[in-house]
N, C-alpha and C positions, 0 to 999 in steps of 0.2 A: 437496566438505567443507572446512570450517574447523574448526579446534579450537585454540582459545585461552582461556586464563585458566578452565580448568574450564568452558567452553561451547563445544559441540559443534553445527555448524549445517550444513545441506545443504537445497539446492533443487533443484526440478524444472519444467522451461516446461510448459506446457500444449500439448496437441495442436493442431492447425491448426482445427478446427473451434470451439475455444474460445479461440484467440486473441485475439477481437475482445473477450473477456469477463474472462479472466482473465490476470494478469502473470506469475504463477507460484505454486508450492505452497513449502512449507517445513517444516523438522523443525527444533526448536531443544532441546538437550537441556542440564539441569542437573544433570549426575552428582555432584555435590558435595553433602556436608551441611550446607551453608548457604546461606542465600539470596543470590541475587544482584539488587543494585540497578543497572538500566539506564536509559537514557533513549531512547525514540523520538522522531526527528525526523519531521516531515508530510513524507509524501511523495504524496501525491496519489492513495493508493488506500483503500477501506476493505475490511475483511477478517472473513473468520471464524476463528476460535479454538477450537482444541480443546486440553485441557489434561489429562492424565493423569498419574496417581500410581498405580504398582505395577499398570502395565496397565489401571486404572478411569478413567472420565470424573471429572476432580477439579472442572473449570469447561469451560464454553461459551457463549461469546457472541460477539454481532456488534460492530464496531466503525463507527463513521462515519468520516466524513473528518476528520484530524486539519489543524488550523491552526494550531497551537501545538506545542510540543515536550511532550512527558508523560513522566513520570518512572513507572517498572513495578518488580515485586518478582516475580524468578521463584524461586517455594519450592525448596527442597532436595529432588531426586530428579525433578524433573518433566520430561515430554516434553510439547514445543508442537508441535502441528500446526496450521500456518493455511494460508488461501488467500486471496493478495492482489488483489481485484476491479476492474477496470476499472468507471469511472462509469456505462455505460450498462446494468452489470448489475442497477444497482436497480430499475430498470426492466422489464427485461426476461429477467431470471433472477429474481429476488426478489420482483417485482410488487408492489412499496412503495417509499417513499420512505426514504432513511435521514436527513433534514436533521435529524429530531427529536433524533438520537442523534449531531449534530454535534459533536466532540470530548469524546463518551463513549463508552459501550458500552450494548448491551442482550441481557441474559441471556437463554439461551434454553433450552427443555427438550431433553431426550437425543433426541427423535425429530422434532425440526425438521431438515426435509433429509435424515431416515433415517441422522443419524448413529450411532445407538445400534446400527444392524447392521452398522457397519462393524467389520473384523478388523484389530486394529492390530498385524498382525504382518509387519514390513518396509515400508521407505518407498515402493518403486517401488508396492508392492501397495495400500499405503493411497490411494496418488495414482489407481491406476486405476480403486479404486471411487469414489473423488470423482469422476474425470471420469464414470464411467458415471451417478452421480445427476445431475450438471449438466447431461449431454446430454439426456436427459429433459425438462430444466426449459428448454430453450432453445425459443421460440416457431418455428411455421415461417415459413420464410425470406421465403414472400410476406407476412406479417404483421410485419415487421420495416422501418420506415420506413428509409430510405436517408440520410436527415440526422443519425439517429444512428449509423447506423455511420460514415459519411464522418466524424463526429468524435471516435469512439474511436480511428480509424484513423490522423486527422491528429494527434492530441493524442499519442499512443503512438509515432508514428514519426518524428515531427520534433524533430530534438535540435537544431535553435538557439530563443533565445530570440524569441518574436514575440509580435504584441501582439494584444486582443481583436480589432479590426478585420480585421486579417490574417486571423485564422481564419474569420472571417465570408465574407470573401469567397472564401477559397480551398473552403470547402465549401459555398458558395451558400446559406448559412442566415442569414439576418439577427442581427446582434448582440443585439437586443431579444429575441428569439425564444430563441435560446441560452440567455441569461440567466433567462429564465422556466425553463426546461426544469431549468437547473442548479440553481436557488433550490428550485425543486418537488422534486426528487429528492435535491439532496446539500446543500444550505441554503447555497451560497457561488455569488457570481457566478463568470463567465468571467475575468475580471481578475484576480480573488483565487487562482483555481484556478492560472491560469499564473504566478502568483509563485510560489506554493508550487513548482510544476514547475520554476521556474527556479531555485530556493535547491536544491532536491533535487537537480540535476544540478551545481550548485557543489560538492556534495559530492565528488564524483567527483576534483576536482581538490584539493581540500582533504585528501582521504584520501594524497595522493603528494605534500603539501608544497607546494603552488601558491597563493598567497595573492592573486594577481593578478586581480581582476575578469574573468571571461569576458564575455563577448557579453552584453549583455541590461542591464548594471549601468552608471549614467554615469560612477562614477568611485570609487576607493578606498573613499572615507567611505559611499557608497550602498551597496556591496558588505557592508561591515562591518555597516552598519544592518539591512539586510533579514535577513543570516545572522543576526543578534543576535534579531532577532525574532523570528527562526522556531525556533531553539534555544536561546535564551538565552545563548550564548557567542559570543565572534567567533572569525573564523576559525581564528587563530591556536591560541586555547584550544580548539577545536573538536577540531584536528588533535592535542595533546597529550592531549584525553581519549580519544580514538576506540578506544583498547584497552582502556578500564577503565570507560569508560560508556554510550557511543553505540552501540549493537547494530547498527545498520545500518553505519556507517561502516566495521566492523570486519569485514563480511561483503557488503557492496553488491558486486555486479556487476552489475545491469542495472536501467535504468530501470523 
């Protein structure tokens, strides 16, 4: 759990059966009487977000992949529950594309995914209920194409910077076909997605005050330029504002 500046944050990782589809579940609280302004950095996941006020659902929406930073305002006394989904969940769990909500959100009715039936009493209990819902939406294993799983497993287990052609070679799926798949479902190319991931990994170093470019950047200038493109700030400025503005840098634990 993280508690900082009137912001309370906690996360739980998925069960083994859902690990290829879900990165984590999180709960964030603004217990103060003032709204909190924060910035979300691109992280390569799309999300299902539920916001509660006095125990009742206040807002409920699906986000697309964020390719740039986005400013958000968390209202006073609001508790937020969220699921960070890996890219293959668009096709295999949601059975839809999310490219149409790239850098935006889609508001949902509370019966979407059966959220209206959840008892929001205790984070672990909420996660178990969400897991039960998602488990029922998984397709039979024999219907899951192996190249989709290989793509997800490679992208989320390889912590070194890689090129698009290397991904294609490692998972035995032509880069052209991967690009078609990603553009169809999430709205960006493999190269763009890898660039988002590369910058997200760099945030780990930035939170520790390390500003030397990690593997995957040509030089310091390239590193600064790419981080600024995705967050609107230089690595040094990002580090200085992490506790006041960038919610992920405050709580970041896992890719």
